[in-house]
N, C-alpha and C positions, 0 to 999 in steps of 0.2 A: 495066398491066403485061402483057406478051405470056405464052400458055402456056408457053413456054420457060423464060422468067424465074421465074415461078412454080413449075415442076418444078424449077428449080434451088434455090429457096427450101426446097422440100418434102425435097430431097435432103440439104441443110444440116443441117435438122433433125434427120432420119433420123440421120445421123451423130453429131451431137450427143449425141442421146439414148441411142442405142445404147452409146456412151462412158459416158455417165451411169450409166446402171443395169448395166455390165458384160457386155453381151450378146456383146461380141466375146471375151471370155475363153475359153480352151478348155474349162474346167471352170466351171460357173454356181455363184457364191458360194462358192468354194473348196471346193467338195464334188467326189465322183467322178462327178457327172451331167453331161451335156451340157446345154445349153437345151432340145433337144426333148425329151429324158427326164425334164427337170423339168416341162415341161407336162404330159407323159403322167402323171406321179406326180400333179400338181394336180388334174388333172380326175378321176382315179381316188379321190382323197382327198376330193373334195368334192361326189361326186355318186354317185347309187346306181348299182349294176353296169352297165358300159357294153359294147356291141357292139364290135366291132372296126370294123364299117362306121360307125357314129357317130362314133368316135374320129378316123378317116380323114377323115370329111368336115368335121369341126369344126375338127380343127387342120391340114388342109390336107396330109395326109401320104400318101406313096405306102404302097399296102398292104403290098408287099415289105419296105420299110424299116421299117413297123411291126412286122409280123411278127417281124423280127431282134430289134428293141429288146425287145418281150413274151419271144422266146425266152431273152435274156439275162437279164431280170427273173425269169423263170420258174426259171433256173439258180441264181439267188441267193436263190429263195424269197419274192421281194417280191410276185409276183403269182400268182393261181389264176385257172383258166379253168373255165366250165361251160356248160352249153347253156341258151339263152335260153329260159324259160317259155313264151312266144308264138310261137316259132320254133325248132324242133329244129335247124334247119341253122345257125342263128347261132350264133357263140361269145360269150359276154359274159364281161367281166374285171372282176375287184375286187382291192384290196389285201389281202394277209394282214397279220396283225399285224406279222409283221417290215417289211413294205412300209410300214404307218403309222409304224412307228417309225423308219424311214429318213425318211421324209418331214418328221418333228417338226422336227428340227434344221434341213433346208433351207428350212420355210415360217418358222422363229423366225430364221432369218438373213437371208430377204427381207423381214420385216417390221422388224428392226433397221436394216437399209441404207436402206429407205424411211424410216422413222420418223427417221434421223439426217438424211436429205436434207430432210425438210420441217421440222427443227427449226432449219435454217439460216434459214428464213423467218419472218416475221411471222405473226400469227395470219390477218390479211387477205390476206397473201400465199399462205398455205397453202389458203385457200379459192378462191383466184383460180385457182391452179393445178389444183386438183380441177376446178373449173366449166369450165376449159379442156380438159382432158382428156376430161370429158364431153361437151364440145360437140363435140371431135374424132371422137369414137365416135358421136356422132349422125349427123355428116355422112358419114362414111365407112362407117356400119353400113347400115342398112335404111331409115334416114329416121326412124326412130321414136327421139323423145329419149331419152336413155339415164338410167340410175338407178344407185344405188350404196346399199350399205350401211355404216354408220359406228357408232361409238360414241355413246353419248347426248350432248348438249351442255345447258349451262344453258337451261332454258325447256323442253327437249324434254319431261320427266315432266309438268309441267302439260298440255302440248298432248295428250299420249297419254291422259290422264285425260278432257281435254274431248272430243276427237274421238271416242272410246268412249261417252261419254254420248251426243254428239249424232245419231251414226251408228246407234246401237242403237235410239234414241227413234224417228229416222226411218224406219227399216228394217223394226223389229219391233216398235214401240209399247211399248219398255220403259220403266219410270218411272226415276226418279232414283235409285231404290234400287240399280240398277245401277250408275251411275256413283258412287255411294259405296263400293261393293264393290271398283271399279276404283281408286279413290283410296287405300282401304286396303291394296291389293296393292301398288302403286306405292310407298306410303310406306313399307312394312315392307321392299321391295326396297332402297330407299335408305338405310334406317336400317341394315339388317344385311347390308349388300352385302360379300361377299367373295370377290375376284377368282379365287381357286382353285375355286369352286364356283358362283358365279353368273356369269350375262352378260346383257345387252342389247343387241340391234341395232335401228338406226333405219333405215328404208329413206328415201332420199330421192332424189326426181326433180324435175329442173328447178329445183333449190334450195329445194323445198319437202318438208317431212315427207310421205311416202307411205305409212307402215305401220311397224310394230314388232311385236317379239316378246320374252320373257324367258324365262330358264332360270335356276330355283332350286334349292337343295338340299331334298329332300323326306325323304331319310334317307340314310345312309353311301353305298349302293348305288343309289341312285334320284332321279333327276333329273326335276323337273317342268317342264313346257312351260306358259306362261302369257301370257295377254293378246296372241294373234297377232290382228293385224287389218291391212288393206291399204284404202286410200281408194278410193272409187269410179272415180274417175277413172284410177287406176293398176292397176285390176284387168286381168287377161288378159295381163299382161306377165311371169309367171313368178315375180313378187314373193314371194308367200305360200309358194310351193313353195322357194324359194331360203332365205327366213328358217327354214322347217322344217329344211332340210338342214343349215344352221350349227347350228341347236340341237343336231342330232344329232353332228356333228364335234365340237361343243364338249365334250358331255356324254363321248364316247368318250376325248378327250384329258384330261378331268378325271379319269377313274377310274371313271366311273358303270357300272352293269352293265344298266341299265334306266331307261326314262323313261315317265311318266305324262302325262296331261292329262286335264282335266275341260271338258266342253263341254253343249252342247245340242242335242236332235235336230232342231231347225229350222235350225241353222246348216249348210246344206247344202254350200256352197262349202268350208268349212272342213273338214268331214267328210271332204269327197273328197280334199282335201290329204293329211290323216292318213292316209288309207286308201292313196294312193299312196306315202306313206312308209313302209309298213310295218306302220302300227298296227294294232290289233285293239280292238272293242269288247269289255270283259270286264264292265262293270255298267252298268245303267241304272235309274233310279228317276224316277217322276214327284214334281214339286214344284210349290209356288205360290210363285213369286218374280219380282221387278221388275213385279209388276200383271199377270202373266200365268200361265196353267196350262202347265207346261213339262216336258219328261224331261230330266232330266241324264242325262250320259253320260261314264263313266270309260272311256279308252283307253290301251291301252300297247303297248310293244314291248322286245324285248330289243336291247341294243346291241352 
């Protein structure tokens, strides 16, 4: 088939998909926001404070246009500006409490529409659709196979326990005592799961589980992050950072005011992710567990 005919096929698909998800509507999801405004809100809601230059680059926006949108958001009290800590010349943006509140119904409406679209398909059809989307993303992106975050499916919890046991034995020489601890944590999560206070994400890459993380209730105001892990073959892709960001976002929306986690000093990559996400070390104590002499650490941050 000629390139011209292939291009027409792409254009036909683009017209179909933009109608399918309502991108041609003047306001997205029957809200007061345009598509571009919703994209800006989404990025600010799901990531740490961003500079205007990063937003322009990643969303492909003209700096003047972005400035006008941000000015409107500021006037409505949705966004606040501050100087970037590493560059006083750069302005970084983050959502205010009002901005996060405005984003919640938009996010939920989007989730409902996508869920309704998926529910028209069989389980196999849903998986084929998502796989096809990831394939498109991989081909049109930087050539790196894509990955996604999803809710756990049957069999995932057993896999999480298995991979924790296998990986920590291979990489740190930890005994089966650690696998037993992971199994206890996972079993408690499944038995006591409350969607209002608890959440698990499974990272999937090329159709395979590539990592996971859990958020559980520690007390009325405190969430606890547990069992963050990323497969060796998927490290360096930003999966760990994204999993932690999702935990923070969920905890804020669930009404928690603080998040804590427990780790060990030898887990350098995980500690680096926690530091970058704003966690601070508040306590550490030597202990002998999993067949090793370790230093346990408690990290925390305000939400």
